C-alpha positions as CSV (number, residue, x, y, z in Angstrom):
1,M,-14.1,27.1,-23.1
2,A,-13.8,30.1,-25.7
3,R,-12.4,33.3,-24.2
4,H,-14.9,36.2,-24.4
5,H,-13.9,39.9,-24.6
6,N,-16.6,40.7,-21.8
7,Q,-14.3,38.9,-19.2
8,V,-12.6,40.5,-16.5
9,P,-9.3,41.4,-17.4
10,S,-6.2,40.0,-16.1
11,F,-4.2,42.4,-13.7
12,S,-1.1,43.0,-15.5
13,T,0.9,45.9,-14.8
14,F,1.2,47.0,-18.2
15,A,-1.3,48.0,-20.7
16,G,-0.8,49.3,-24.5
17,S,-2.7,50.9,-27.1
18,A,-1.9,51.5,-30.8
19,S,-2.9,54.5,-32.8
20,P,-4.4,54.4,-36.3
21,Y,-1.2,55.2,-37.7
22,G,0.9,52.3,-36.1
23,A,2.5,53.9,-33.1
24,V,2.3,52.1,-29.8
25,T,2.0,53.6,-26.4
26,I,3.0,51.6,-23.4
27,N,1.3,52.6,-20.1
28,R,2.1,51.3,-16.8
29,F,-0.7,50.6,-14.2
30,T,0.0,50.6,-10.5
31,P,-2.6,50.0,-7.8
32,M,-2.1,53.2,-6.0
33,H,-1.7,55.5,-9.0
34,G,-3.8,54.1,-11.4
35,L,-2.9,54.2,-15.1
36,H,0.1,56.5,-16.4
37,S,2.3,56.7,-19.3
38,M,5.9,55.4,-19.0
39,A,7.5,57.8,-21.3
40,Q,6.8,61.1,-19.7
41,A,8.2,64.1,-21.2
42,Q,9.7,66.5,-18.8
43,T,8.4,69.9,-18.6
44,P,10.8,72.8,-17.9
45,E,9.3,73.1,-14.3
46,Q,10.4,69.5,-13.7
47,I,13.9,69.9,-15.2
48,E,14.4,73.2,-13.0
49,M,13.2,71.2,-9.7
50,A,16.2,68.8,-10.5
51,P,17.6,67.5,-7.1
52,T,20.1,70.0,-5.5
53,S,21.3,67.6,-2.8
54,R,24.9,66.7,-2.7
55,Y,24.2,62.9,-2.4
56,L,21.7,61.2,-4.6
57,P,20.8,57.6,-5.5
58,I,21.6,56.3,-8.5
59,K,18.1,56.8,-10.2
60,K,17.9,60.4,-9.3
61,M,21.9,61.1,-10.5
62,A,20.6,59.3,-13.9
63,L,17.7,61.5,-13.8
64,A,19.8,64.6,-13.0
65,Y,22.3,63.9,-15.9
66,S,20.1,62.0,-18.2
67,D,21.5,64.0,-21.1
68,F,24.5,61.7,-21.4
69,V,24.5,59.0,-18.9
70,S,21.8,56.0,-18.0
71,E,21.1,54.2,-14.9
72,G,22.6,51.1,-16.0
73,A,25.8,52.9,-17.2
74,L,25.9,54.4,-13.5
75,R,25.4,51.1,-11.9
76,H,27.9,49.5,-14.1
77,L,30.7,52.4,-13.0
78,V,30.0,51.3,-9.6
79,W,30.1,47.7,-10.1
80,Q,33.5,48.1,-11.8
81,A,34.8,50.5,-9.1
82,E,34.0,48.4,-6.3
83,A,35.2,45.3,-8.0
84,Y,38.6,46.8,-8.8
85,E,39.1,48.0,-5.1
86,K,38.2,44.1,-3.8
87,A,40.7,42.5,-6.3
88,P,43.1,45.0,-8.2
89,K,44.8,43.4,-11.2
90,S,48.3,44.3,-12.0
91,G,48.5,46.2,-15.4
92,L,44.7,47.1,-15.0
93,K,43.7,51.0,-14.0
94,S,41.1,51.7,-12.0
95,N,38.3,53.7,-13.3
96,G,38.5,56.4,-10.6
97,F,34.6,56.0,-9.8
98,L,35.2,54.9,-6.1
99,A,35.4,58.7,-5.1
100,V,32.0,59.4,-6.0
101,I,30.3,56.3,-4.2
102,V,28.9,56.8,-0.7
103,R,27.8,53.8,1.3
104,P,26.0,54.8,4.5
105,P,27.0,52.6,7.3
106,G,25.0,49.3,7.7
107,Q,22.8,50.0,4.7
108,R,22.7,48.5,1.1
109,K,21.8,51.9,-0.2
110,V,24.3,53.5,-2.6
111,L,24.7,57.1,-3.0
112,L,26.5,59.1,-5.5
113,D,28.4,62.5,-4.6
114,R,27.3,64.9,-7.2
115,V,30.4,67.2,-6.8
116,E,32.8,64.2,-7.2
117,F,30.8,63.1,-10.0
118,E,31.5,66.3,-11.7
119,K,34.9,66.1,-10.9
120,W,35.3,62.6,-12.2
121,L,33.5,63.6,-15.4
122,T,36.2,66.6,-15.9
123,S,39.0,64.3,-15.0
124,Q,37.7,61.7,-17.8
125,Q,37.5,64.4,-20.4
126,R,41.2,65.4,-19.7
127,N,42.2,61.8,-19.9
128,A,40.3,61.2,-23.3
129,R,42.2,64.1,-25.0
């Protein structure tokens, strides 16, 4: 049986549209919030409302320092620091990121200490010179 354009669309979480000039925008559909664009520019008000808490989850820390670090990079640093703590290797230096990681007891959640993260950043700058 041939497909017709009048059929009910399948429920995909992504929808896309193309402009006449070839640019493509990807939108995400969530049942609770409807259709919204994935690449949303931050307004100055959103930037000023950046989280001011000392302990932040990885996603919020990545948003707060989005100029130079990504969420994936932070997750990699956490993984490397904890892997080194579990099995240190002779001759291999730790990345020093363990002081930044805070794990609440009895939870899987990983929080990052914003103050220690900034100290870690400055120590990395000194070591690079």
